N, C-alpha and C positions, 0 to 999 in steps of 0.2 A: 089179260095180260094186252097191252096197247099194240096196236098195230106198229108202230113206229122201232118198239122194243125188238121186233124180226129182223129190221135192218140195221139197227145200232145195238146190239145185244151189249157190248162193252160198257157202252154210255151207261145204257139201263140199270144193269149191274151195279155200277159206281153208284149212281144215286140209289139205287134199294141198298145197298151197304151203308150208306151215311144215313139212310133213314132207320135202319137197323141199329147202328151206333146210336142214334139219338134215343131211339125205343129203349136200348140197354142201360144208357145212362139216366132216362126217366123211369126205371123199372116197370116200363109198360109192357108186361108180358103178353098181353092179349094181341098187342099192335105186333110182338116177335111171331107169336103164333100165326096170325094173318099172313105175314110176310115171307114165312117159311117156304110154302107151296111156289110162290112167284118167284123165289129165290132158285129153287130147284129147276124150275122152266128156264129162266135166264140163264143159269149155269151150262144146260144141256144146249143152249143156243149157242153159247160163247164156245163150248165144245165140237161144236159141227162147224164153225166158220172159221174163217181163216183170220188169225189175230197175230199182231206182232208181240214178239218176246218182250218188249217193254211195257206193252199193256198187260200181257199176264203178269209181269212182276209187280207192276201197281196192284192190281186186283190181289194178288197173292199177299202183299202187303198190308190191305187194306181187310182182306178176310182173316190176317193172323191177328190183327189189332181187334177186330172183335171175337175172336176165340179168347184173346187174353180177358177182354171186358169182361164176356160172358162166363169165364173160369172165375173170375174175382168176384162178380155178383153171386154166383153159386157158393162159393167160399163164406162171402157173406152171410147170405142166407142161413147156411150150414150152422156158421159161428152164431146167428141169433137163435136160431132152433136149441142149440146147446143151452146157451145162456138162459133161455126162457124154460127149459127143463132144470136145470140147478135151481132156478129161482122157486119152482113150483114143488121141488123135493122138499120134505120137510129136514131141516138140521139137526144133527145129533147133538147131545147134551154140549151145553158150553162149560168148559173147564177154565179155571183161575187159580192164581195164587192166593194161598190165606194169609194172615199176618205171620205165622210160624214158617213160610217158606214151602208150604206142602200144597200138593194139586188137590184143589176142590171141586167137585163136580156141581154146576149149576142146573138143577133139574127143571125141565120146563113144567109148571105147575097149570092146572084148569085156573081159568077166569070165572068160572061160574060160583055163586056164592052158595054156602050151605046155610040152611036155616037151625037152629038148635033150639029145642023146647024148652 
């Protein structure tokens, strides 16, 4: 943590929250992990210092913005995982309508060739 962070914790936390937002938008999860401890320290400094209500309100808005971005990123990751899972699972037999209007099941056949003597 930089020495000036102890004297200007609100400003330092605002800068960190902007870096966090950029990391979220870039999906740089390693940077987010690195920023987490620094963020905790700065939040503790802000809690111990005398901060105006307007500064706290501005910090709260930035924190809420980052929270919403993280939730959206997590939702996107879950959606991608579910989609990949559905693509990996084998599909059931395909059903179609025949010329008589009845349903016919199209069974998946093996693509290997059998030799006949």
